[in-house]
VEXDREN-2710 file (C-alpha; in Angstrom, 1 decimal):
% VEXDREN-2710
k/r/px/py/pz
1/UNK/0.0/0.0/0.0
2/UNK/1.0/3.6/-0.7
3/UNK/-0.1/6.4/1.6
4/UNK/-0.8/9.9/0.1
5/UNK/-1.6/12.6/2.7
6/UNK/-3.3/15.7/1.4
7/UNK/-4.8/13.4/-1.3
8/UNK/-7.9/15.5/-1.9
9/UNK/-5.9/18.7/-2.5
10/UNK/-4.2/20.2/-5.5
11/UNK/-0.9/18.4/-5.6
12/UNK/-2.0/15.3/-3.7
13/UNK/-4.8/14.5/-6.2
14/UNK/-2.5/15.0/-9.2
15/UNK/-0.1/12.6/-7.6
16/UNK/-2.9/10.1/-7.1
17/UNK/-3.7/10.5/-10.8
18/UNK/-0.1/9.8/-11.9
19/UNK/0.1/6.7/-9.6
20/UNK/-3.1/5.4/-11.1
21/UNK/-1.7/6.0/-14.6
22/UNK/1.2/3.7/-13.6
23/UNK/-1.3/1.1/-12.3
24/UNK/-0.9/1.8/-8.6
25/UNK/-4.4/1.4/-7.2
26/UNK/-3.6/0.1/-3.7
27/UNK/-3.6/3.6/-2.3
28/UNK/-4.6/5.0/1.1
29/UNK/-5.8/8.5/0.8
30/UNK/-5.5/10.7/3.8
31/UNK/-7.0/14.2/4.2
32/UNK/-9.6/16.2/6.0
33/UNK/-12.5/15.0/3.9
34/UNK/-15.0/17.4/5.5
35/UNK/-13.8/20.5/3.8
36/UNK/-15.3/22.3/0.7
37/UNK/-17.4/19.9/-1.4
38/UNK/-15.6/21.1/-4.5
39/UNK/-12.4/19.5/-3.3
40/UNK/-14.0/16.0/-3.6
41/UNK/-14.1/16.6/-7.4
42/UNK/-10.4/16.2/-7.4
43/UNK/-10.8/12.5/-6.7
44/UNK/-13.5/11.7/-9.2
45/UNK/-12.5/8.7/-11.3
46/UNK/-9.5/7.9/-9.1
47/UNK/-8.9/4.4/-8.0
48/UNK/-7.8/3.7/-4.4
49/UNK/-8.2/1.3/-1.5
50/UNK/-9.5/3.6/1.2
51/UNK/-10.0/7.1/2.4
52/UNK/-8.9/7.9/5.9
53/UNK/-9.7/11.1/7.7
54/UNK/-6.6/12.9/9.1
55/UNK/-7.8/12.6/12.7
56/UNK/-8.1/8.8/12.4
57/UNK/-4.9/8.3/10.5
58/UNK/-2.5/7.4/13.3
59/UNK/-4.9/4.9/14.7
60/UNK/-5.1/3.4/11.3
61/UNK/-1.3/3.3/11.0
62/UNK/-1.0/1.5/14.4
63/UNK/-2.9/-1.4/12.9
64/UNK/-1.8/-1.3/9.3
65/UNK/1.8/0.2/9.1
66/UNK/3.2/-3.3/8.4
67/UNK/1.4/-3.2/5.0
68/UNK/2.5/0.3/4.0
69/UNK/5.3/0.3/1.4
70/UNK/5.7/4.1/0.9
71/UNK/4.4/7.4/2.3
72/UNK/4.0/10.6/0.3
73/UNK/3.3/13.3/2.9
74/UNK/1.8/16.1/0.8
75/UNK/-0.8/17.4/3.2
76/UNK/-0.2/20.7/5.0
77/UNK/-1.7/24.0/6.0
78/UNK/-0.5/26.1/3.1
79/UNK/-2.2/29.5/3.6
80/UNK/0.7/32.0/3.5
81/UNK/-1.5/34.7/4.9
82/UNK/-2.5/32.8/8.0
83/UNK/-0.8/34.4/11.1
84/UNK/-1.7/31.9/13.8
85/UNK/1.5/30.0/14.6
86/UNK/-0.3/27.4/16.6
87/UNK/-2.2/26.1/13.5
88/UNK/1.1/25.5/11.7
89/UNK/2.8/23.9/14.7
90/UNK/-0.1/21.4/14.9
91/UNK/-0.7/20.6/11.3
92/UNK/2.7/21.2/9.6
93/UNK/5.1/20.4/12.4
94/UNK/3.7/18.0/15.0
95/UNK/1.7/15.9/12.6
96/UNK/4.7/15.6/10.3
97/UNK/7.0/14.7/13.2
98/UNK/4.7/11.9/14.3
99/UNK/4.4/10.5/10.8
100/UNK/8.2/10.7/10.2
101/UNK/8.8/8.9/13.5
102/UNK/6.3/6.2/12.7
103/UNK/7.9/5.7/9.3
104/UNK/11.3/5.5/10.9
105/UNK/10.1/2.9/13.4
106/UNK/8.5/0.8/10.7
107/UNK/11.2/1.2/8.0
108/UNK/8.8/2.9/5.6
109/UNK/10.3/5.2/2.9
110/UNK/9.0/8.8/3.3
111/UNK/8.8/11.7/0.9
112/UNK/7.3/15.0/2.1
113/UNK/6.5/18.4/0.9
114/UNK/8.7/21.2/2.1
115/UNK/8.5/24.6/0.4
116/UNK/10.5/27.4/-1.3
117/UNK/8.9/29.6/1.3
118/UNK/11.7/28.5/3.6
119/UNK/14.0/30.7/1.6
120/UNK/12.3/33.9/2.7
121/UNK/13.4/36.9/0.7
122/UNK/16.1/34.9/-0.9
123/UNK/18.9/36.9/0.7
124/UNK/20.9/33.6/1.1
125/UNK/20.1/32.3/-2.4
126/UNK/18.2/29.2/-3.3
127/UNK/20.7/26.4/-2.8
128/UNK/19.2/23.2/-1.3
129/UNK/22.1/23.1/1.2
130/UNK/21.1/21.2/4.3
131/UNK/24.0/22.8/6.3
132/UNK/22.5/26.3/5.7
133/UNK/18.9/25.8/7.0
134/UNK/19.6/27.7/10.3
135/UNK/20.5/30.8/8.3
136/UNK/17.2/30.9/6.4
137/UNK/14.7/33.6/7.3
138/UNK/11.2/32.6/6.2
139/UNK/8.8/35.6/5.9
140/UNK/5.6/34.0/7.4
141/UNK/4.5/31.3/9.8
142/UNK/3.9/28.8/6.9
143/UNK/7.5/29.1/5.7
144/UNK/8.8/28.9/9.3
145/UNK/6.8/25.7/10.0
146/UNK/8.3/24.1/6.9
147/UNK/11.8/25.1/7.7
148/UNK/11.4/24.0/11.3
149/UNK/10.4/20.5/10.1
150/UNK/13.3/20.4/7.7
151/UNK/15.7/21.2/10.5
152/UNK/14.1/18.8/12.9
153/UNK/14.4/15.9/10.4
154/UNK/18.1/16.4/10.1
155/UNK/18.6/16.1/13.9
156/UNK/16.9/12.7/14.2
157/UNK/19.0/9.8/15.0
158/UNK/16.5/7.3/13.6
159/UNK/15.2/8.0/10.1
160/UNK/13.2/6.1/7.6
161/UNK/15.1/3.7/5.3
162/UNK/14.8/6.4/2.6
163/UNK/13.4/10.0/3.0
164/UNK/13.3/13.2/1.0
165/UNK/12.0/16.7/1.6
166/UNK/11.0/18.5/-1.5
167/UNK/11.1/22.3/-1.6
168/UNK/8.2/23.1/-4.0
169/UNK/8.6/26.4/-5.9
170/UNK/5.7/28.1/-7.7
171/UNK/3.4/25.2/-8.6
172/UNK/0.5/25.6/-11.1
173/UNK/-1.8/23.2/-12.9
174/UNK/-5.1/21.3/-12.8
175/UNK/-7.1/20.5/-9.6
176/UNK/-6.5/23.9/-7.9
177/UNK/-10.1/25.1/-8.6
178/UNK/-10.9/24.9/-4.8
179/UNK/-8.0/27.0/-3.6
180/UNK/-9.6/30.4/-4.0
181/UNK/-7.1/33.2/-3.3
182/UNK/-4.3/30.6/-2.7
183/UNK/-4.6/29.3/-6.3
184/UNK/-1.7/30.0/-8.6
185/UNK/-1.3/33.3/-10.5
186/UNK/-1.9/31.3/-13.7
187/UNK/-5.4/30.3/-12.5
188/UNK/-6.3/33.8/-11.4
189/UNK/-4.8/35.5/-14.5
190/UNK/-6.7/33.1/-16.8
191/UNK/-10.0/34.1/-15.2
192/UNK/-9.1/37.8/-15.4
193/UNK/-8.3/37.6/-19.1
194/UNK/-11.5/35.6/-19.8
195/UNK/-13.6/38.2/-18.0
196/UNK/-11.9/41.5/-19.1
197/UNK/-9.5/40.7/-21.9
198/UNK/-6.7/42.1/-19.7
199/UNK/-4.4/41.0/-16.9
200/UNK/-3.0/43.0/-14.0
201/UNK/0.7/42.6/-13.1
202/UNK/2.7/44.3/-10.4
203/UNK/4.8/47.3/-11.3
204/UNK/8.5/47.2/-10.4
205/UNK/9.6/49.5/-7.6
206/UNK/13.3/48.9/-8.4
207/UNK/15.4/50.5/-11.1
208/UNK/17.0/47.2/-12.0
209/UNK/13.7/45.5/-13.0
210/UNK/11.2/46.7/-15.6
211/UNK/7.5/46.4/-14.9
212/UNK/6.5/42.7/-15.0
213/UNK/10.1/41.6/-15.3
214/UNK/10.2/40.2/-11.8
215/UNK/11.0/36.6/-12.0
216/UNK/9.7/33.3/-10.5
217/UNK/10.5/29.6/-10.9
218/UNK/7.2/28.2/-12.1
219/UNK/6.8/24.4/-12.1
220/UNK/4.0/22.5/-13.7
221/UNK/2.3/20.1/-11.2
222/UNK/2.7/17.2/-13.6
223/UNK/6.5/17.6/-13.5
224/UNK/6.4/17.8/-9.7
225/UNK/4.5/14.5/-9.5
226/UNK/7.0/12.8/-11.9
227/UNK/9.8/13.7/-9.5
228/UNK/7.8/12.1/-6.7
229/UNK/7.4/8.9/-8.7
230/UNK/11.1/8.9/-9.6
231/UNK/12.0/9.1/-5.9
232/UNK/9.6/6.2/-5.0
233/UNK/11.6/4.0/-7.3
234/UNK/15.0/5.5/-6.6
235/UNK/14.9/5.1/-2.8
236/UNK/18.4/6.2/-2.1
237/UNK/20.3/9.5/-1.6
238/UNK/18.1/10.7/1.2
239/UNK/18.0/14.5/1.8
240/UNK/16.3/17.8/1.1
241/UNK/15.9/18.8/-2.5
242/UNK/14.7/21.8/-4.5
243/UNK/11.8/21.1/-6.8
244/UNK/11.3/23.9/-9.3
245/UNK/12.0/24.0/-13.1
246/UNK/15.4/25.5/-12.4
247/UNK/14.7/28.3/-14.8
248/UNK/13.3/31.6/-13.6
249/UNK/10.7/33.3/-15.9
250/UNK/9.2/36.7/-15.8
251/UNK/5.6/37.6/-15.0
252/UNK/5.4/39.1/-18.5
253/UNK/6.4/35.7/-19.9
254/UNK/3.6/34.1/-18.0
255/UNK/1.1/36.6/-19.2
256/UNK/2.2/36.2/-22.8
257/UNK/1.9/32.4/-22.5
258/UNK/-1.7/32.8/-21.3
259/UNK/-2.7/35.2/-24.0
260/UNK/-1.2/32.9/-26.6
261/UNK/-3.0/29.8/-25.2
262/UNK/-6.3/31.8/-25.3
263/UNK/-5.5/33.2/-28.8
264/UNK/-6.1/36.7/-27.5
265/UNK/-4.1/40.0/-27.9
266/UNK/-1.8/40.8/-25.1
267/UNK/-3.1/43.5/-22.8
268/UNK/-1.2/44.0/-19.5
269/UNK/-1.9/46.6/-16.9
270/UNK/0.8/47.3/-14.4
271/UNK/-0.4/48.2/-10.9
272/UNK/1.6/49.3/-7.8
273/UNK/2.6/46.6/-5.3
274/UNK/0.6/47.2/-2.1
275/UNK/2.6/49.2/0.3
276/UNK/2.2/46.6/3.1
277/UNK/4.1/43.9/1.1
278/UNK/6.3/46.1/-1.0
279/UNK/9.4/45.8/1.2
280/UNK/9.2/42.0/1.4
281/UNK/8.2/41.4/-2.2
282/UNK/10.5/38.9/-4.0
283/UNK/11.9/40.1/-7.4
284/UNK/13.7/36.8/-8.2
285/UNK/13.4/33.1/-7.3
286/UNK/15.1/30.2/-9.1
287/UNK/15.7/26.7/-7.8
288/UNK/19.1/25.3/-8.2
289/UNK/18.4/21.8/-9.4
290/UNK/21.9/20.3/-9.5
291/UNK/21.3/18.1/-6.5
292/UNK/18.3/16.3/-8.0
293/UNK/20.1/15.9/-11.3
294/UNK/23.1/14.5/-9.6
295/UNK/21.1/11.6/-8.2
296/UNK/19.9/10.6/-11.7
297/UNK/16.8/12.6/-12.5
298/UNK/17.1/13.4/-16.2
299/UNK/13.7/14.3/-17.4
300/UNK/13.3/17.9/-18.8
301/UNK/10.9/20.2/-17.0
302/UNK/8.0/21.7/-18.9
303/UNK/8.4/25.2/-20.2
304/UNK/6.0/27.9/-19.0
305/UNK/4.6/28.1/-22.6
306/UNK/3.9/24.4/-22.9
307/UNK/2.6/24.0/-19.3
308/UNK/0.2/26.9/-19.6
309/UNK/-1.0/25.7/-23.0
310/UNK/-1.8/22.2/-21.6
311/UNK/-3.4/23.6/-18.4
312/UNK/-5.6/26.1/-20.3
313/UNK/-6.5/23.9/-23.3
314/UNK/-7.1/20.6/-21.5
315/UNK/-8.3/21.7/-18.1
316/UNK/-9.4/25.3/-17.6
317/UNK/-11.2/25.7/-20.9
318/UNK/-13.0/22.4/-20.5
319/UNK/-13.5/22.7/-16.7
320/UNK/-12.0/19.2/-16.2
321/UNK/-9.8/17.6/-13.6
322/UNK/-6.5/15.8/-13.7
END
């Protein structure tokens, strides 16, 4: 059996779809299944053995851990605007620590979602260097919770037979319909263009960047899931890895890809960055991907043009799910 936590969410459900595509059906899906009804659409047509509510999961593990062959811990509280530290300590830290410890005791390989939010403003770069975790300064409780777990993992004397923490960068793609304001910029910009024929991007407030030329590392969710599948088979070289495309692109590039996918003329409005976030706004993020490449991952990552075209044409325009 393979366990996927956060299985009803954006990334988790896409991972379930990929596992099904590779004929893995003996899946245990873990989540809070009492959230928005729209989330349940992410699992339509998926094949799995059981759904276990998060609050019942550790009781289930006590009785069934001997049958579990792999754990993908994707579930987390991901709202970067939430300020209540206690929520993140409970859901992102304590829950993850208990699951990691259980997998270590039972010898179960364990892959979990970390985040590029651990890098904060990027003043120390974006190297997935485990020795530098104490230097990082995440900008919000979400990022701190992810960095705290990364650091905790490294201090443990007993670890799973194989483990990997993946620092997700700017993920976009199908099955994020339910995420509201926390959905990707691709999702929001698509709807803005459909409704108005235009898209708003932030102005630059720095002389070294033109408007819309701020850069992000965008990764298509399908690529992210392929890396997870690779690690499930690889099962060696434990550690913390970046997971982005490795190539930063501008917001202008993203907007142009959307207009092209929709066959519409490019119309971009540049609006000021709100004053309350202007000082902490990131102008550049880019994952260094050497570490993952060095352990044998050779597949190319999808360009923003090809990823947006697939997302728009095969999912957003058709209102379908992965």
